[in-house]
C-alpha positions as CSV (number, residue, x, y, z in Angstrom):
1,M,0.0,-3.0,-20.2
2,L,-0.3,-3.0,-16.4
3,L,-0.4,-6.6,-15.1
4,T,-1.4,-7.4,-11.5
5,D,-2.3,-10.5,-9.4
6,T,-5.0,-8.7,-7.4
7,A,-8.5,-7.4,-8.2
8,V,-8.0,-4.0,-9.8
9,L,-11.0,-2.4,-8.0
10,A,-10.1,-3.9,-4.6
11,P,-9.3,-1.5,-1.7
12,G,-5.7,-2.4,-1.0
13,G,-2.7,-0.1,-1.3
14,S,-1.2,-1.7,-4.4
15,E,-4.6,-1.4,-6.1
16,R,-4.8,2.3,-5.2
17,F,-1.3,2.7,-6.7
18,L,-2.3,1.2,-10.0
19,L,-5.5,3.2,-10.2
20,N,-3.6,6.4,-9.4
21,L,-1.0,5.7,-12.0
22,A,-3.3,4.6,-14.7
23,S,-5.7,7.5,-14.2
24,R,-3.0,10.2,-14.1
25,L,-0.5,9.3,-16.8
26,P,-0.9,11.8,-19.7
27,R,-3.8,10.7,-21.8
28,D,-2.2,12.2,-25.0
29,R,0.8,9.9,-24.6
30,Y,-0.5,6.6,-23.2
31,R,-3.1,4.0,-24.1
32,I,-3.4,1.7,-21.1
33,T,-4.7,-1.9,-20.7
34,L,-4.9,-3.0,-17.1
35,V,-5.0,-6.8,-16.7
36,Q,-5.9,-8.6,-13.4
37,L,-5.0,-12.2,-12.9
38,H,-7.9,-12.5,-10.5
39,G,-11.5,-13.7,-10.7
40,A,-13.1,-10.8,-8.9
41,S,-15.9,-9.0,-10.5
42,M,-15.1,-6.1,-12.8
43,P,-16.6,-4.4,-15.8
44,A,-16.9,-6.6,-18.9
45,N,-13.5,-7.5,-20.5
46,G,-12.2,-4.7,-22.6
47,Q,-14.6,-2.1,-21.1
48,P,-13.5,0.9,-19.1
49,A,-14.3,1.3,-15.4
50,R,-16.4,4.2,-14.3
51,Q,-13.4,5.8,-12.6
52,L,-11.0,4.9,-15.5
53,P,-12.9,5.8,-18.6
54,H,-9.7,5.8,-20.8
55,V,-8.3,2.5,-19.5
56,Q,-9.2,-0.9,-20.9
57,L,-9.7,-3.6,-18.2
58,R,-9.3,-7.3,-18.7
59,A,-9.5,-10.3,-16.4
60,L,-7.5,-13.5,-16.8
61,P,-8.0,-15.5,-13.6
62,V,-4.9,-17.5,-12.6
63,H,-4.9,-20.0,-9.8
64,A,-1.2,-20.8,-10.3
65,V,1.3,-19.9,-13.0
66,Y,2.3,-23.6,-13.4
67,D,-1.3,-25.0,-13.9
68,V,-3.8,-24.9,-16.8
69,S,-5.0,-21.4,-15.7
70,G,-1.5,-20.1,-15.9
71,L,-0.8,-21.5,-19.3
72,R,-4.1,-20.2,-20.5
73,A,-3.3,-16.7,-19.2
74,W,0.2,-16.8,-20.8
75,K,-1.2,-17.7,-24.2
76,A,-3.8,-14.9,-23.9
77,L,-1.2,-12.3,-22.9
78,R,1.1,-13.5,-25.8
79,S,-1.8,-12.9,-28.2
80,M,-2.5,-9.5,-26.8
81,L,1.2,-8.5,-27.2
82,R,1.2,-9.7,-30.8
83,E,-2.0,-7.9,-31.7
84,E,-1.7,-4.7,-29.7
85,H,2.1,-4.1,-29.8
86,F,2.5,-2.9,-26.3
87,D,5.6,-0.7,-25.8
88,I,5.7,-1.4,-22.0
89,V,4.6,-4.3,-19.9
90,Q,4.7,-3.5,-16.2
91,S,3.8,-6.2,-13.7
92,Q,3.4,-6.4,-9.9
93,H,3.2,-9.4,-7.6
94,E,4.6,-12.8,-8.1
95,K,2.2,-14.3,-10.7
96,A,2.2,-11.2,-12.9
97,D,6.0,-10.9,-12.6
98,L,6.5,-14.6,-13.6
99,L,4.3,-14.3,-16.6
100,N,5.8,-11.0,-17.7
101,A,9.3,-12.5,-17.5
102,L,8.3,-15.6,-19.5
103,L,6.5,-13.7,-22.3
104,P,8.3,-13.4,-25.6
105,R,10.2,-10.2,-26.1
106,R,9.4,-7.7,-28.8
107,A,12.1,-5.6,-30.4
108,G,12.0,-2.2,-28.7
109,G,9.6,-3.3,-26.0
110,V,10.2,-2.7,-22.3
111,R,9.6,-5.0,-19.4
112,I,9.3,-3.6,-15.8
113,S,8.7,-5.4,-12.5
114,N,7.1,-3.2,-9.8
115,R,7.8,-4.7,-6.4
116,R,5.3,-3.6,-3.8
117,D,6.5,-5.4,-0.6
118,M,9.6,-6.9,1.1
119,G,8.9,-10.3,-0.5
120,F,7.7,-11.9,2.7
121,K,5.5,-14.4,0.9
122,K,8.4,-15.7,-1.3
123,S,9.7,-19.2,-0.6
124,A,13.4,-19.9,-1.0
125,R,12.5,-21.8,-4.2
126,L,10.6,-18.9,-5.6
127,A,13.4,-16.5,-4.7
128,R,15.8,-18.8,-6.8
129,V,13.4,-18.6,-9.7
130,F,13.4,-14.8,-9.6
131,R,17.2,-14.7,-9.4
132,M,17.1,-16.5,-12.8
133,L,14.4,-14.3,-14.3
134,N,15.3,-10.8,-13.0
135,P,17.7,-10.2,-15.9
136,R,14.7,-10.3,-18.2
137,F,13.3,-7.1,-16.7
138,D,14.7,-3.8,-18.0
139,R,14.0,-2.3,-14.7
140,V,12.8,-3.3,-11.2
141,V,10.9,-0.5,-9.5
142,A,10.1,-0.3,-5.8
143,P,8.6,2.5,-3.6
144,A,11.1,2.0,-0.8
145,R,14.9,1.7,-0.9
146,Q,14.7,-1.0,1.7
147,I,12.9,-3.2,-0.8
148,L,15.6,-2.7,-3.3
149,T,18.3,-3.5,-0.7
150,G,16.4,-6.8,0.1
151,L,16.2,-7.7,-3.6
152,A,19.9,-7.1,-4.0
153,E,20.6,-9.5,-1.1
154,C,18.0,-12.2,-1.6
155,E,17.7,-12.2,-5.4
156,Q,21.1,-10.8,-6.4
157,L,19.4,-8.1,-8.4
158,D,21.8,-5.9,-10.4
159,A,21.9,-2.4,-9.0
160,L,21.8,-1.0,-12.5
161,R,18.3,-2.4,-13.0
162,M,16.9,-0.9,-9.8
163,V,14.8,2.3,-9.7
164,W,13.3,3.9,-6.6
165,I,10.0,5.7,-7.0
166,P,8.2,6.4,-3.8
167,N,4.4,6.1,-3.5
168,G,2.4,9.3,-3.9
169,V,-0.6,10.6,-2.1
170,D,-3.4,12.9,-3.2
171,T,-2.6,15.9,-1.0
172,R,-5.9,17.7,-2.0
173,R,-8.1,14.8,-0.9
174,Y,-6.0,14.0,2.1
175,C,-5.4,17.2,3.9
176,P,-5.4,18.6,7.5
177,S,-8.9,18.7,8.9
178,T,-10.8,21.6,10.3
179,Y,-12.1,21.6,13.9
180,Q,-15.7,21.2,12.6
181,S,-14.8,18.2,10.4
182,R,-13.1,16.6,13.4
183,L,-16.2,17.0,15.4
184,D,-18.5,15.8,12.6
185,S,-16.3,12.7,12.0
186,R,-16.2,11.8,15.7
187,R,-19.9,12.3,16.1
188,A,-20.5,9.9,13.1
189,L,-18.4,7.3,14.8
190,G,-19.9,7.8,18.3
191,L,-16.6,9.1,19.7
192,D,-16.4,11.8,22.4
193,E,-14.8,15.1,21.7
194,D,-12.2,14.6,24.4
195,A,-11.3,11.0,23.5
196,I,-7.7,10.1,22.5
197,V,-8.3,8.2,19.3
198,F,-5.8,5.9,17.6
199,G,-6.6,4.4,14.2
200,C,-5.3,1.6,12.1
201,I,-6.1,1.3,8.4
202,A,-5.0,-2.2,7.2
203,R,-6.4,-5.5,6.0
204,L,-7.0,-7.9,8.8
205,T,-4.2,-10.4,7.9
206,E,-1.4,-11.9,9.8
207,V,1.3,-9.7,8.5
208,K,-0.4,-6.6,9.8
209,R,-0.2,-7.9,13.4
210,H,-3.4,-6.5,14.7
211,A,-3.0,-8.9,17.7
212,D,0.1,-6.9,18.8
213,L,-1.8,-3.6,18.4
214,I,-4.8,-4.9,20.4
215,D,-2.5,-6.1,23.2
216,A,-0.7,-2.7,23.2
217,F,-4.0,-0.8,23.2
218,A,-5.3,-2.8,26.2
219,R,-2.3,-1.5,28.2
220,V,-2.8,2.0,27.0
221,H,-6.5,1.9,27.9
222,Q,-5.6,0.9,31.5
223,S,-3.6,4.1,32.0
224,L,-5.6,6.3,29.7
225,P,-9.2,5.3,30.0
226,Q,-10.3,7.9,27.5
227,A,-8.2,6.2,24.8
228,R,-10.1,4.6,21.9
229,L,-9.0,2.4,19.0
230,V,-10.6,2.5,15.5
231,L,-9.8,-0.4,13.2
232,I,-10.6,0.2,9.5
233,G,-10.3,-2.8,7.2
234,D,-11.7,-6.3,6.5
235,G,-9.9,-9.6,6.1
236,P,-9.8,-13.3,7.1
237,L,-8.8,-12.6,10.8
238,L,-12.0,-10.6,11.6
239,G,-13.4,-13.4,13.9
240,E,-10.1,-13.9,15.7
241,I,-9.7,-10.1,16.3
242,R,-13.2,-9.8,17.7
243,S,-12.5,-12.6,20.1
244,H,-9.2,-11.1,21.1
245,I,-10.8,-7.8,21.8
246,A,-13.5,-9.4,23.9
247,A,-11.0,-11.5,25.9
248,L,-9.2,-8.3,26.9
249,H,-12.5,-6.7,28.0
250,I,-11.9,-3.6,25.7
251,T,-14.9,-4.1,23.4
252,E,-16.4,-0.8,24.4
253,A,-13.2,1.1,23.6
254,V,-12.6,-0.5,20.1
255,T,-14.5,0.4,17.0
256,L,-14.4,-2.1,14.1
257,L,-15.4,-0.5,10.8
258,N,-14.7,-3.2,8.3
259,F,-13.7,-1.9,4.8
260,R,-14.5,1.7,4.0
261,D,-13.9,3.6,0.8
262,D,-14.2,7.0,2.5
263,V,-11.1,6.8,4.7
264,D,-10.4,10.5,4.0
265,T,-13.6,11.4,5.9
266,L,-12.7,9.1,8.8
267,L,-9.1,10.4,9.4
268,P,-10.2,13.7,10.9
269,A,-11.6,11.7,13.9
270,L,-8.2,10.3,14.7
271,D,-5.3,11.7,16.9
272,A,-2.7,9.3,15.5
273,V,-2.4,6.3,13.1
274,V,-0.7,3.1,14.1
275,L,0.7,0.3,12.0
276,A,2.1,-2.8,13.7
277,S,3.1,-4.8,10.6
278,S,5.8,-7.4,10.7
279,S,6.7,-6.6,7.1
280,E,5.8,-3.5,5.0
281,G,6.7,-2.0,1.6
282,M,5.7,1.6,1.6
283,S,2.3,2.1,3.3
284,N,-0.3,4.2,1.6
285,A,-2.2,4.3,4.8
286,L,0.7,6.0,6.6
287,L,1.2,8.4,3.7
288,E,-2.5,9.4,3.8
289,A,-2.4,9.9,7.5
290,M,0.7,12.0,7.3
291,A,-0.9,14.1,4.5
292,C,-3.8,14.7,7.0
293,A,-1.2,16.1,9.5
294,L,-1.5,13.1,11.8
295,P,1.5,11.7,13.7
296,V,2.1,8.0,12.9
297,I,3.4,5.1,15.0
298,A,4.9,2.2,13.0
299,T,7.1,-0.8,13.3
300,A,10.7,-0.4,12.1
301,V,10.4,-2.6,9.1
302,G,10.7,-2.2,5.4
303,G,9.6,1.2,3.9
304,N,8.5,2.4,7.3
305,L,12.1,3.1,8.1
306,H,12.3,5.6,5.3
307,L,8.8,7.0,5.6
308,V,8.7,7.7,9.4
309,Q,11.3,10.0,10.8
310,H,11.6,8.9,14.4
311,E,10.6,11.6,16.8
312,T,10.0,14.1,13.9
313,T,7.0,12.8,11.9
314,G,6.2,9.9,14.3
315,L,7.6,7.1,16.3
316,L,9.2,3.8,15.3
317,V,9.0,0.7,17.4
318,P,10.4,-2.8,17.0
319,P,8.0,-5.3,15.3
320,R,6.2,-8.0,17.4
321,D,6.7,-5.9,20.5
322,P,3.4,-4.8,22.1
323,L,5.1,-3.3,25.1
324,S,7.1,-0.9,23.0
325,L,4.1,-0.2,20.9
326,A,2.1,0.6,24.0
327,A,4.8,3.0,25.3
328,A,4.8,4.9,22.0
329,M,1.0,5.2,22.0
330,Q,1.1,6.4,25.6
331,T,3.7,9.0,24.7
332,L,1.6,10.6,22.0
333,G,-1.6,10.1,24.0
334,R,-0.2,12.1,26.9
335,S,1.2,15.0,24.8
336,Q,-1.1,16.8,22.4
337,H,1.6,19.3,21.7
338,M,4.0,16.6,20.5
339,A,1.3,14.9,18.4
340,R,0.5,18.2,16.7
341,R,4.2,19.0,16.1
342,M,4.8,15.6,14.5
343,G,1.6,15.8,12.5
344,M,2.6,19.2,11.0
345,A,6.1,17.9,10.2
346,A,4.5,14.8,8.5
347,R,2.3,17.0,6.3
348,A,5.2,19.1,5.3
349,R,7.2,16.1,4.3
350,V,4.5,14.6,2.2
351,E,4.0,17.8,0.3
352,R,7.8,18.0,-0.2
353,E,8.6,14.4,-1.1
354,F,5.5,12.2,-1.6
355,S,3.0,14.0,-3.8
356,L,0.9,12.0,-6.3
357,D,2.0,14.3,-9.2
358,A,5.7,13.6,-8.4
359,M,5.1,9.8,-8.4
360,V,3.3,9.8,-11.8
361,H,5.9,12.2,-13.3
362,A,8.7,9.9,-12.2
363,F,7.1,6.9,-13.9
364,D,6.4,9.0,-17.0
365,Q,10.1,10.0,-17.1
366,L,11.2,6.3,-16.6
367,Y,9.0,5.1,-19.5
368,R,10.2,7.8,-21.8
369,H,13.8,7.2,-20.9
370,L,13.6,3.4,-21.5
371,L,11.8,3.9,-24.8
372,A,14.3,6.7,-25.7
373,R,11.5,9.1,-26.4
374,P,11.4,12.8,-25.6
């Protein structure tokens, strides 16, 4: 059983991780039920999604673990465990983790918590709760060592329970573009061939710090008038971001694309990808950009510190610092040679360390080890 707080078919990075894992685990060894604690639309309960024909999907909407919806979900999950005899229950995000930890244990069963971020949403009270519940997990997995370090410090997580498995990216779908695909992608977005195009693929939420990116880009545009910014993603801050762009008089230089499910066709239009987050686990958006041989500029937080090799595969800057972010963007914008060199190094590193096959194989090995199966 894979248990998550968020809508399974939503476009976020943690959702892509789940879909990639569920769809690629060996079908001759795994029967998978994917449960979302969310009310978003999905195929009928117990029915497979079109892109996951061998995975059963279920929805158990939970407003809060401590209210009636949480109790109802806990009872439903307990019944599923009793009836279907799951060998493994793996959860991600706070509600799913809490319910997983509180479910009754079955002899020989394995419980795994999959932490996807640095825990920036956790209150001090919730962190105390997790300190008490963490021993109920056989393993806690994270895609970045920085997340595990934070868990050891904040939640006193036992190092023997920690496992690092980095995110993987489909290197066949996300790959270096041809000159023609670059032209076609730019033409579709109304971008000039000689424009310097920075892109950001992220939900429009506070933690992604689009305001810092827009402030930085406004400075870059003053010195590099041919610079353009493409923002890919939707979210609650769309109205604020539109107003911010207008106030800085850069509307004509910024393209807002909302959510897109064809990011792989948009990346060829870009010269670099930028992420200004104040907190980050391990960004799928950065991995996908790197797989496409694009240099990346990211804030020096969380998993970015491991993913981005400063001045080799991209540039790291302090968080909440638009001036430093602008300087990094200007550096890449003024040197196509540097950008290409970093992009090629980024692609080589993804192929070497962050393939999707390697990620799925690591989870398969973990499951088999914990279940003591060959």
